[in-house]
N, C-alpha and C positions, 0 to 999 in steps of 0.2 A: 081150563082148570076152575076152583068152583072159589066164591065170592071170600070163603074162610081163607083158601092157598093165596089168592091175590094181598090179601091182608099182611098176611105170614110173609109174605116176595118181599113187599114193602117196608117190614117192621126193620127198626135199625139194629145191627148189627152188635156183636161186642167180640169183645178176645183181645189178650194182650197186641195183638196185631193194630189192635185200634186204640185201646185205653194207655198206651205208653206215648205214639206220638203227641194221642191230646193231652195229656197229664203233664207232658214235657214243654211242648209249645205253650201251655199256660203259665207254666212258670215262668219260661222266658218272658212271655211277656209282663208279666207283674212286674220282675225285675229291671225291664225297660220302661216300665212306667214310673217307677220308683226311683231311675237315674233322671228320666226327660223331667221329674218334677221337682228335682233336687237340684241337677246341673245344667238343663238348657238355657241358655240366655238370649236375647232379643238387642240385636244390633241393626238401626235400621240407619247409621251415621253416614254421613258423605264420605269419611274417609275411606271404605271399602274401597271406594269407584279411583282412587288417588294415583296408586300405583308404587313407584318409589323415584329413586334419583333424585336430583340436586332441586330440582322443586320443592319436592317436599321438606327438607333437609331448609331451603332459604323460607319454606312457610312457619317451619317451627320456630326460626331466631327471630324471623318479624313479629311474631305474636309473642313471644319472652319481651320483645321492645316493647312493641305497640299493644300489644293486648290482642286478645280473639276478636275477630272482624266480622262474626256470625252472635256475638252478644247482643245487637240492639235490633229493638221491635219499636213500633210505633203505633198509637192509638190515634187514630183518623176519625176527627172528625168533622163533619159537614155544617158549617158554620159554628158560632157559640154567643148566639144573641140569646140572653136571660140567664147564661150559664157562667160568668165570667168568675162572676163571685165565689161558685162552687170549684173553683180549677186548685184554687191552694187547697180546699180539703181533699181533692180526689187527689194530688200529688203527695200531701203527707201520708194518705193512707197507703199510697206505691211505695215511698222509699221505706215503709215501716215493712212490708214483706221482706221475707229470707231468701226471693228470690232476685229482690233489686237490689243493684246500686246507686243508682240517680234515676231521677225523673225531672224535667224543667217545663214549666208553662211555654206553649209555643210563642206564646207573646215576646215571655224573654228572650227566648233562644233569637225568634225574629229580628229583635231591636241588635241583640250583638252583629248578628250574621246582614245586617243592611248594608244594600250596596254590593254585594255578591252574588253570585248564581247560588252560592250555599243553602241560603235563604231559601230555596225551593223545598230542601228535606224539611223544614218546619209551616212554609204556606206556601200556598199555590200563586198563582200571578196574578189572579183577580182578590187575594186574598177572603174565600168564599169555605175553602178548604184547609182546614189547620192537620197539623201531625203532630202529637207528643211524645217526644224523643224519650225512651225508657231502656235505660242499657241493666242489663243484668250484672249476677254477680259472677258468672263463667258463660262460656259458648257453650253452643246448643247443639254440640255433637253428641250427646250426652242426650238422650231423646227422653229419658224417662224427666230428668229435670227441665225441661222443654215443655212437657205437658204437663210438670208441677205448674212453670212458672206461668203458661197461658191459661189454665184453669184460674188460681190465685187473682191475675190480674182482669180476668173476665168476672170474678164474683165480686169484686171493689166496684166495678163500674156500673155493675148491676145494682149493689148496694147504695149507692152514690146518683142512682139515676141517671145515668148514661148509656141506655140502654140501645140508643141508635151509633155510639159509637164502635169501630170495628181495630181489630188487632190486624197490623200486616208487618213485610218483611219476611227473612227468611227463619228467626224464629220461631215464631209465628203457622206458620206454611209447616216446618218438620212437627211442630207439636200437634198439630191440627192432624197432619195424614198417620202419624205412629198412631196416635188414638182411635182411626179411622179404621185403620189396618190391623189394629188387635181386635176390635166390634168386627168386624169383618170374618176373619178365622176363626172367630166364639160362633158365629151364626152357618157359617160356608163349610168346615168342615164337617160338621155331623150330620149335614145336607149332603154333602158328597156322599158317603156311607148311607143314606137313606136311598141314592139317586141310583148308585153302581149296586146295592143291592136287590132295590125294585126292576131293575132292568134286568140283573140275573135271574129274578124270579123270571120274568116276564119270558125270558128267552126260554126258558127250560119248563115252562109251563108249572111247574110247583116252588112255592114259595120255600118251601125247607131248602131247595140249594140256592135262592138269594139269601136268605140267612147266614146258609153257607159261606156263601159268596165274600159277604159281608166279615165274617169271620176271619177268612182269608188275607181281605184286605185290611182289616186292622192288626192281625199279628206282622205284617209286612211294614206295616205304619209306625208302630210300636215299636221294631228292631230300628228301623232310618232315626228315630226323635234320639230313641234310648244309646246309637251309636253319636249320633251328634252331640249328647252331653258327654259323652263321655271323653273324646276329643276334643270338645271345646270348641266347635264348631256351632256359629249363632245362628237362630234363625235371619235373614235378610231380607232386602228388598224383593230378590228375587226366588230366593230359594224357597221363601214362603207357598210359592205354587206347589211343592212337594205334598202338602195335607190334602190337597183333593186332587192332584195325577195321579201320584202313586196309588190310591185306593182303586182307579180304574185301569189302570193300568196291571196291578198285580188280579182285577177280577178278571181279566181280558186272558190272560193264561191259564186261569183256573177255567174258564169257559171250554178253552179247546181242550184240557184234561176232560173235563165231566162229559164233551160229546167224544171224543177215543171210548172213556169206560161205558158211554152209554149205547154204543156200537159193539160193544162187546156184553151185553147186558145178560146173556143167554148161558155164559162162560161159571166155572165154578169162583173161579179170582179175575174179572176186568178191570182189576186195576193193574195190572204186569202187564197185558200187552198194549195196553193204552198210554201206560209210561215209557215201554220201549217205543210206542209211536211218538209220543209227543217232546218227551225230553230232549232228545240230538235237536228238535225245532227250538225248543227252549231257551236249552241254553244258547245257541248260536244265535236268538234273536234280542236275548240281553246282553252278550256278547259287542252284537252293532248294538245297540245302544247305548253301552258303556264309550264303545269307540265315538260316538258321533259326541254323547255330554262329554267326554276326554280331551275332545277337540276345540272346546273353548279356553280350556287353559293356554291356548295360543294368542289370547287377547290383551294379557299379559294386565288385568285388571283383576285386583283380588277379588270382588262380588264375585264378575263373572265366574274365575277360577274355581270360587268353593262350590257355584250353583251347578258347573258342569262335575265335577271330580266328588263333591256330595254326594251326589245320590248314586253314587256305585253300593254302599253298605244297601240300598233298597235294592237296587238289581240281585244283589248277592240274595240277598232274603227273599226276592220272588223265587228263586231258583230253589234256595233249600225249602219255602213251603211246599213247592209244585214237589218234588220228591218226599216229602214226609208228613208235614200236615192234610196239604190235599187227597193223601191217596188214603189217610186213616178218615177223612171226611167222607170220602166216597165209599168206602166200606161200610163206613156207617150209616150210611144215607141209606146204599144199595141202590145202584140203577135199575128202571123198571123196563129199559128202552123206549120211552118216551120221547127224547129228545129227537131220537131217527125216526117220530113217526111225523114229528113239528120242523125235519128238514126243509126249509123252502127251496121250490126248485126255480125261483127265478134267480138265486146265485148263480148257479147249476148254467141253467138256459143263455145268460146274459153273457157267460165265461166260454161255455160253446158256441156261442156266434160271432164273438172274437176270435175265437180259434180257427174258424170257417174261413176270416177276413181276416188272417193275421198280417199280409204284407199293407193291407187298405188302413185298419188298426194300426201299425206301427207309426206307419208315413202321417197318418193325424194327430197321434201322440207327439212326434217330433214337429213337427209342424208348428202345434199350439206352444210346446215347450218353449221353442224358438224363441216365437211373437212374445211370451210369455216373460221370458227372458232378455228381450230387445226394450221390453216396457221398465222390466223391474231394474235397468241400468239407470232409467231416468227420476225414480222415487225416490224423493230424498229421507235418510234414515236419521231424524231428529226429534229433540223435546226440550221442552222448557220445565223451570222448577214448578211453578204455579199448573203444570198440566196434573201435579201429583196431586190435584182435589177437583171437584169438581165444580163446573161453571157457575152453579149456585152458591156453593160455598160461601159465607160471608168472610172468610178473610182471602179468600181467594179475588174476590171482589174490593176488598181494600187493597190488596196487593197491587190492583189494576189499576185503582185510582192513586196509588205513588205511583206509576206509571204514566199515568195519563196526564197527571194535575200536578203530581209535589214530583221529589228528587229519585223516581228509581226504584224497584224492586232491587236492584242486586247493586254490590258496591266492587269497586278493584283500587288496588292501590299501587301507586307509584313511587317506588321508594327510592331514598337516595341516600347511599353512603358519604361523608364527609362534608354536611352542607355547610358546615362555616369556611368551608374554602373562598377568597377572595371572587371569585368568578359566581360566584352565586348570589348573585344582589336579585334584588326587588324585579327587576326588569328583565329578568330572565326569568324568575318563577312566573311571574306576570304574563310572558309570553307562553307558556308553556302550559299554562290554568286555559289562558284564552282560546288556545289551538285545539286544546281538550275540549273546551264546553262546544267550541260551534261545529264537534261532528255530530254527525247523524246517530241518534239514540243514547247519547247523553244529556244526562237531566239536570245535572246538578255538579259541581265543580268547589269541593274544600280545598283550600289549599294555603300555603304562606306568603305567595304571593299577593292575591285578593286582600288578605289579612292586615299586610303591612302595607297595603296602600292604602285602607282605610284609617290604618290607626295612626300612622305616618312612624312605625316603628319598623325596628328591622323584624327580617321574615322571625326570624330567631324567635326575637322578644315577643313578637304579634301572635305566637302559637297562643299565648297563654292568655288572649281571648276567650277559647273555649275551655277552660276551668270550671268546673262545675257544670257543663250544661249537658254532660252525657252522651256529647257527639263522639264522632271518633279522636284520640289521640295523633295528631300529625308530627309532634317531635317525641323521638323514642327515650326512654326512661333515663337510657346513660348519656342522649345529646347527640350521639356517633351517629344516628342518621334522622332522617326526614321526611315525610312522604303526603303527594299530593292524594286524597280519597275521589273518586268519581260512582256520582251514582250513575246507574243507566237501568234501560228499561232493559227488560228478557228477552232476547229475541231470537232463542235457543241455542243450543250447544254450539254449533260451526260458527254461526255468525258472531256470537260471544267472543268464541275464540280469536275471529277475525281483528274483531273492535279491539279487543288487549293490544292484539301487535300492531295496528292506527297508532293508539295511545304510548305505548311505548318508542315509536320510531318519532312523533311528535317529540316528545320529551329528552329523549337523546339529543334531536336536534336543537332542543329551545336551551337547554341547558348544557349544549357542548361536551356531556361527556359520556363515557360508555358505561359506566358505572352505576345504569339506570336499571330495574327492573319492574316485571309488572304482576304483581301478587294476588291471592283471595281464595278465598276456598273453593267460591263459584268458580275460578277459573280452574281451579286443578279438579275439579268435582267432574265438570263439563270436557276438561282434556282425556278424561278417564272414560267419560259414555263415549264422546266420539272415537275413540278407538275402537270401544264395541263394535260399531257400523264398520271401521273401516276393516275389524281382523274378520267378521261375522263370513264374510262369502269367501275367503280364505279356508275358515274352520269348517264351514261346510261341503266345499269342494273336497279338501281332504277327508271327511268323511261317509260322503259319499265314495270315494274312489273306493278306500278303504274296506265298504261294506259291499260294493262290488264285487272287489277282487277273495274278498273272505269267502262270499257265498259261491263264488264260480271255483276257488278250490277244492271248498269242503264237499261241492257237488260232482266238482270232476268237471265240467264243460263249462263252457265261454260263455255260453245261449243263458245260464242262470245269472249269471253276473251282469248281460245286458238286462237281463227281465231288473234285475234289483236297480241299477244305473236308471233306468228311463221311468220306472215306475215310480220311484220315491223323487227323482227333481222335478218332475212335472207335478206333483201337490205343493212341494215349496215353492217353485215359482207361481204357480196359478193364485194358492194363498197370497205369497206376498203383494201380489199387482193387485189381487183383492183389496185388501186391506190399504194399500195406498191410493186406489180408486175413492177409498170411503172416508178417508183419513187425510187425506193430504200426504201422509207423511205417515213414517212404519218409527214407531217410538221404538228408539233402541234398548229399552230396558223391556219391550216385549219382545224383540224379535229373537233375544236367545232362546226362547221358546223354539224355534225353528229347532235347532240345534235338539232337543228332547223331542219335537214333534218327527224329525228324522230318523231316529232309533224305536219310536213307539209303531212311526208306518210302515218301516221294513221286517216289523214282526210278522207282520199276516203274510206279508212276501214269502221270509223263510218258512214259515208253517206252511204257505203253498207249493214252494218251492221244493222242501223237502220231500213231501208229501207223492210230489210227483215223480222224484226221481224215487222214491220206494216203488212207486206203481210200474216205473222202467225196470228195474230192477228184478221185479215179477214177470218183464215179458212183454206187459203193453206195449204199445205202440208211441210217439207222440201225441197224438190227438186223443187213445183214449186213456194215456195216463193223466192229463190235463183236466178229461171229464172224471175222472176217479177221483183225483185230487178236491176237484171242488165240490163233488158230492160229499167228502169228507172231512173237508177244512171250509168251503163255504159257508157254509150257516154259519159256525164259530167264526171267521169272517167278518162276516156281516154282524154277527151281535156284539161281537166284542168290541168294533170299530162304534156301533151307536154306545154303548155304554161308554167309550173314550169321550167320545161328544159332548154326551151329558155331562162327563166329567170335567169337561173343560167348559161346558156351557154355567156352571153351580159359577166358576169363577166372574163369568158374565155377570154376575148377581154386585160383583163385590163394588163398595163405594170408590174404591182405587183406578182411576183409569188407565194406568200402565195393565194394572192385573186385567180389565175388559180389555183390551186389545191383546191383553195373551191367550185371554181364551177365546179369541175371535179370530187370532191366527190359526193356534191350535186346530179349533175345530175346523176350521175350512182345509188345513191339510191334511186331517186325518178323513175326515166326505172324499177327497177327492181322491186320499191314498187308494181307499176301498174302492172308489170305479176306476182307481187306475190297477189294482189287484186282481180285478175282476174282467179286465179286458185287454191292456198291458203286456200283465204277465202271461196269461195264457196265450195271448199270440207270439210274445218271444220264444214262449217255451215249445211252439210248434213251429216256429220261422227258422230257415228257409223248409217249407215243406217238401219232404220226399217221399208223404206218402197219401192216400186220400184222407180228405178232412173228414171230420166227424161227423157220422151223418146226421139229420136234424132227427128229433127225440132220444139222440143217444145219452142224453141228462138222464132218462126215465129208467135208461135200461141197467138192467143188474150187475152185477161184476164182484170180483173179487175187492174184501169191502180190508182187509187186512194184509 
């Protein structure tokens, strides 16, 4: 072929079969972008983890009676030397803010609370660390309000020269991590497109194929966010990962189609045979991913359920793009056979080696999976509210100061109805409060008993001491309920729920009534997060079983189900154990990515299995069919995994620690999944062996490619 002929062979094609899909998808992307710009909401509130039931209803009643329990933050000062005279000006500026309802000098609050453990809310035991309570005009489940409130208060502190003061407490943590999450997505989403496009170009050796991969990823992501805007599904703590993972998932399917089309570059239309070979596997792969994600609905936690079911539009979009936009782009760019020349033999050599030693490979995989499973059962699934921020973040450090030297970073409410009954005297309230204060993890107790003892008033009348202090209200607005407010450390979700149980038991015992309940937004949120860990193993086990059964039925052979079961269980267990060893525990917010990683990991298993089954139908034996499947799909499996791991690695740059853990879990899972696909799957497809093993060097021999 002449040089001019080569140029013509690579010139972009035109025609109705190319132009129409490109124009239609361009219009669809514009409409999706418009929908997203007007209707996409962001909701990082803790309500998404509450679930339903009586506890949620009780919290709503308590909020109406006492006010929200997440509207109080603290300005933490490390000493007040030389600044006492400026506190009054600071308080006046804070109260003038539209977001602030009340602010009280620490010295005034400490004087009112003298003689009680509640004094720790505003002053450390040695008197060196002080905290100014600042009550906001509303709760901070509205994170946009939390961000504005934190920014306004920090601006006042800077203007008044209190640069070393720091904000702490639930509102401060929420406002800071929401701000960080928005900033992360603004830089990580474009970076994810750049990364997956670069790897697509690197894999094919042509920059235009990388650019086309970016177009495919962008179309899928725009359909996803446009659908979320239309149905009212907000961006939350978990599904923000869609913006970096979904582009990589779309490009992985694109590379499979590019490789298949490139193998038919000499055909008049290489796309048609490529679609016949790849689309069945694409449908099956996205179906298994959908099953894995849908299994998260078993958790009963709204945020986890919407993370699982919310990805379905993106999975459907991948199939639609693969069937329409991707073929148009391939016809436009015209494959030249360059990918076939770049197919690396190492993928095939490794699989051939595993097929020749099928029994040993499978036995080793089972042993590793069993050992990892035994250790995984001992890895705790837990997190803390302050883990939402980096260890060096000023808000996190100030919140840790609350825990170690002041009244704690979290709070619980012990609510008692009908507190005016004769049996509820000062001694009973004091007994309950002292018993609670003595518990490990409790930093301060604000209750009517201690106030009554200090003021010589009745418990009901003593609550008036708190008027104007900005501290939590102890008596309901109607007077029908009373409560004890308990300041605690943040020991993690499971320990916090256990502590709440001990507090409730002590209150019931001392107050001699069963009409006592422990409530609070932190308690409800932690109960929901704990359910994630409790249900995760069941969800993943069910998803693994469904994937194995579906693949076995689709292929008509049990061995394909066995290959899927072993090759996809192994990476999940290894990744879980690896993160447990590195972190000491697995964050439940990050652990849900295992369902997504399972679906993605099954993708290459499906493509290899479908290709091997096709070779068997053409008359190849088990060993030869595995070699040909690896030769045709191994390149795509390797590079798609590289692209996917790179997509997860982008999340590793986030400032949001759970998102970094999610990236670590996902990246390890997919890297191990590739190794399993290139070893365990070939071994499972030829075992038990009934014919000769693939001879050495067979990976280099030619065979029917289609």
